[in-house]
Each structure stands twice: as structure tokens, then as C-alpha cells.
Residue frames relative to the residue before (quaternion, step in Angstrom):
aa qw qx qy qz dx dy dz
M 1.0000 0.0000 0.0000 0.0000 0.00 0.00 0.00
N 0.3421 -0.7862 0.4840 0.1748 3.57 -0.46 1.19
D 0.7722 0.3482 -0.1885 0.4969 3.59 1.04 -0.66
C 0.4383 0.7075 -0.4532 0.3193 3.61 1.25 0.18
L 0.4949 -0.6840 0.4630 0.2701 3.57 -0.73 1.14
F 0.7263 0.4397 -0.2649 0.4572 3.60 0.76 -0.99
C 0.5936 0.5363 -0.3718 0.4709 3.61 1.09 -0.56
K 0.6466 0.5099 -0.3132 0.4731 3.58 1.04 -0.77
I 0.6203 0.5209 -0.3411 0.4770 3.61 1.06 -0.68
V 0.6451 0.5192 -0.3185 0.4614 3.60 0.91 -0.90
K 0.7022 0.4637 -0.2618 0.4726 3.61 0.98 -0.85
G 0.4975 -0.6659 0.4221 0.3617 3.60 1.25 -0.23
E 0.4454 0.7025 -0.4467 0.3296 3.59 1.25 0.22
I 0.7324 0.2161 -0.1468 0.6288 3.57 1.27 -0.46
P 0.4404 -0.7216 0.4586 0.2738 3.61 -0.74 0.97
S 0.0189 0.7643 -0.6443 0.0204 3.52 -1.25 0.62
T 0.4309 -0.6474 0.5468 0.3101 3.54 -1.28 0.28
K 0.2421 -0.8153 0.5166 0.0992 3.53 -0.14 1.38
I 0.2240 -0.7542 0.6089 0.1012 3.52 -1.07 0.92
Y 0.7866 -0.0786 0.1254 0.5995 3.57 0.99 -0.90
E 0.0621 0.7752 -0.6281 0.0273 3.52 -1.23 0.60
D 0.0585 0.7407 -0.6692 0.0052 3.51 -1.20 0.70
E 0.7679 -0.3791 0.2360 0.4593 3.60 -1.21 -0.19
T 0.7554 0.3971 -0.1859 0.4870 3.59 1.19 -0.52
V 0.8096 0.2501 -0.0497 0.5286 3.55 1.02 -0.92
Y 0.0949 -0.7450 0.6563 0.0721 3.53 -1.26 0.61
V 0.0845 -0.7904 0.6066 0.0092 3.57 -0.92 0.99
F 0.0807 0.8003 -0.5873 0.0898 3.57 -0.87 0.96
E 0.6047 -0.5644 0.4229 0.3701 3.54 -1.29 0.39
D 0.4583 -0.6538 0.5285 0.2885 3.55 -1.05 0.81
I 0.4353 -0.7200 0.4734 0.2608 3.61 -0.88 0.87
N 0.7368 0.2526 -0.1832 0.5998 3.59 1.30 -0.25
P 0.0503 -0.8582 0.5095 0.0365 3.60 0.55 1.10
T 0.2427 -0.7592 0.5890 0.1335 3.53 -1.17 0.73
A 0.7380 0.2138 -0.1678 0.6176 3.56 1.33 0.15
P 0.6682 -0.5030 0.3485 0.4232 3.62 -1.17 0.40
T 0.7245 0.1896 -0.1509 0.6452 3.58 1.17 -0.64
H 0.1874 0.7598 -0.6004 0.1648 3.56 -0.65 1.13
Y 0.0466 0.8016 -0.5864 0.1068 3.52 -0.17 1.38
L 0.2695 -0.7005 0.6287 0.2035 3.52 -1.27 0.48
V 0.1430 -0.7751 0.6142 0.0381 3.53 -0.82 1.09
I 0.0473 0.8297 -0.5493 0.0874 3.56 -0.50 1.19
P 0.4458 -0.6357 0.5379 0.3283 3.56 -1.16 0.49
K 0.5006 -0.6270 0.4926 0.3370 3.57 -1.10 0.59
Q 0.6139 0.5151 -0.3280 0.5002 3.56 1.18 -0.62
H 0.4065 -0.7114 0.5114 0.2589 3.58 -0.85 0.89
I 0.1012 0.7112 -0.6871 0.1089 3.52 -0.81 1.18
S 0.4069 -0.7729 0.4309 0.2268 3.59 -0.47 1.15
K 0.8275 -0.0139 0.0851 0.5548 3.58 0.75 -1.05
L 0.6710 -0.5119 0.3630 0.3949 3.53 -1.27 0.44
D 0.6744 0.5025 -0.3165 0.4387 3.59 1.01 -0.66
E 0.5852 0.5381 -0.3818 0.4713 3.58 1.29 0.27
I 0.4595 0.6619 -0.4622 0.3704 3.60 1.26 0.11
D 0.1255 0.7683 -0.6170 0.1152 3.54 -0.93 0.98
A 0.7766 -0.3522 0.2376 0.4651 3.58 -1.26 -0.12
S 0.6525 0.5411 -0.3235 0.4204 3.61 1.09 -0.60
N 0.8135 0.2323 -0.1141 0.5209 3.62 1.13 -0.47
S 0.4274 0.7355 -0.4529 0.2669 3.61 1.21 0.00
A 0.5692 0.5841 -0.3933 0.4245 3.62 1.12 -0.46
V 0.5877 0.5643 -0.3627 0.4523 3.59 1.13 -0.61
I 0.6721 0.4908 -0.2939 0.4702 3.58 0.92 -0.90
S 0.6173 0.5312 -0.3393 0.4708 3.58 1.00 -0.75
H 0.6598 0.5050 -0.3015 0.4677 3.57 0.94 -0.87
I 0.5936 0.5640 -0.3607 0.4465 3.59 1.03 -0.72
Y 0.6911 0.4652 -0.2864 0.4732 3.59 0.87 -0.89
E 0.5949 0.5335 -0.3674 0.4760 3.60 1.12 -0.52
V 0.6472 0.5066 -0.3076 0.4795 3.58 1.01 -0.82
I 0.6265 0.5315 -0.3395 0.4580 3.59 0.96 -0.81
A 0.6614 0.4989 -0.3086 0.4674 3.61 0.89 -0.90
K 0.6454 0.5196 -0.3141 0.4635 3.58 0.98 -0.84
L 0.6734 0.4908 -0.2924 0.4692 3.59 0.89 -0.92
A 0.6216 0.5441 -0.3471 0.4440 3.59 0.97 -0.81
K 0.6616 0.4858 -0.3008 0.4856 3.59 0.99 -0.80
E 0.6911 0.4937 -0.2811 0.4468 3.59 0.85 -1.01
K 0.7403 0.4106 -0.2174 0.4859 3.58 1.00 -0.80
G 0.4746 -0.7184 0.4116 0.2989 3.58 1.29 0.13
L 0.3007 0.7692 -0.5098 0.2411 3.56 0.98 0.80
D 0.0983 0.8618 -0.4872 0.1019 3.54 1.02 0.97
E 0.6280 0.5498 -0.3361 0.4364 3.59 1.15 -0.55
G 0.6479 -0.4950 0.3142 0.4863 3.57 1.28 -0.28
F 0.0719 -0.7778 0.6237 0.0287 3.52 -1.29 0.39
R 0.2814 -0.7312 0.5962 0.1756 3.53 -1.34 0.29
V 0.1628 -0.7405 0.6436 0.1044 3.53 -1.20 0.69
V 0.0274 -0.8064 0.5892 -0.0417 3.57 -0.74 1.12
S 0.0699 0.7619 -0.6430 0.0334 3.54 -1.08 0.80
N 0.2339 -0.7756 0.5768 0.1054 3.54 -0.90 0.98
C 0.1532 -0.7805 0.6008 0.0805 3.57 -1.09 0.73
G 0.8252 0.1398 -0.1510 0.5260 3.53 -0.42 1.26
E 0.6648 -0.5467 0.3602 0.3597 3.49 -1.23 0.63
S 0.6913 0.4821 -0.2977 0.4483 3.60 0.87 -0.87
A 0.6583 0.4728 -0.3070 0.4988 3.60 1.25 -0.30
G 0.6385 -0.5612 0.3160 0.4214 3.58 1.28 0.03
Q 0.4466 0.6721 -0.4833 0.3396 3.60 1.19 0.17
S 0.1012 -0.8202 0.5625 0.0263 3.57 -0.69 1.10
V 0.7181 0.2666 -0.2079 0.6083 3.59 1.24 -0.36
F 0.2571 -0.8079 0.5158 0.1233 3.57 -0.57 1.16
H 0.4633 0.5043 -0.5342 0.4956 3.44 0.46 1.51
I 0.5045 -0.6720 0.4308 0.3291 3.60 -0.51 1.15
H 0.1335 0.7720 -0.6133 0.1004 3.53 -0.99 0.91
F 0.2471 -0.7553 0.5978 0.1056 3.48 -1.20 0.71
H 0.2854 -0.7397 0.5882 0.1594 3.55 -0.84 1.03
L 0.1354 -0.7543 0.6385 0.0701 3.58 -0.82 1.02
L 0.0307 -0.8293 0.5533 -0.0718 3.55 -0.40 1.32
A 0.2054 0.7607 -0.5966 0.1525 3.57 -1.00 0.86
G 0.6357 0.5902 -0.3831 0.3172 3.50 -1.37 0.04
R 0.7641 0.1264 -0.1231 0.6205 3.57 1.31 0.11
P 0.6064 -0.5191 0.4192 0.4325 3.61 -1.19 0.28
L 0.1955 -0.7906 0.5755 0.0739 3.56 -0.87 0.96
A 0.3214 -0.7601 0.5397 0.1664 3.57 -0.62 1.16
W 0.2308 -0.7485 0.6005 0.1607 3.54 -1.26 0.33
P 0.5565 -0.1286 -0.8206 -0.0199 1.67 -1.99 1.48
A 0.7464 0.3263 -0.2221 0.5358 3.62 1.14 -0.25
G 0.5985 0.5869 -0.4191 0.3489 3.50 -1.33 0.18
């Protein structure tokens, strides 16, 4: 996707504060954090929405959760953390490249916050 914001971040065309990177995943700080720890975890492969996950790309999503668990341990998120992903505009998705918000560092209310 030539005009995808997150694809441009992965390529280094738009600056970000990188937290972690491997061959499959890129993690960076959210520019509008809603918690003291607020990272965006994205696949390098462009997948627009959660409803596009299938047998051909589900290993990427599994790896994302492995990275989240690793980061939670490394960053000392022992008090707990939340992972949020929105699918579709009406659910709050504003960038159409699958991404997972890793939130921690304060009490998190439910269903929002």
C-alpha cells in the first residue's frame, strides 16, 4: 500500500520511536498515548483489517502476541496490560493496517479507557 501510514513508518519514510523490530513485526510508541505505556504493534505485512485474517496470514498474528508477551516481560508490565484492536471505522479503526494497542501503567476502565 503506497499511501498507508503504517507501511510508511515500517519503511522509515515517517519517523517513529521504535520499541522493537524483527522480520515480521514493528513496535513503536503511539504519538497520542492514552496510558503511560502505549505502544502500537503492527505487522510489517500490510493487512488492512482483522476480518482479513485467514490461514495465509494467521501466523503473523500469533507472532504479534508472542512479541507482546515478550515486551510485557521486558518492560516490567507486571501490574497488567491491555491489548486493543479495532476492526472497521464504526469500531474506531482510523488507520487501515492491522494494529494492536499495548496499554499499561495506569488502571484501565472497561469498556473504554
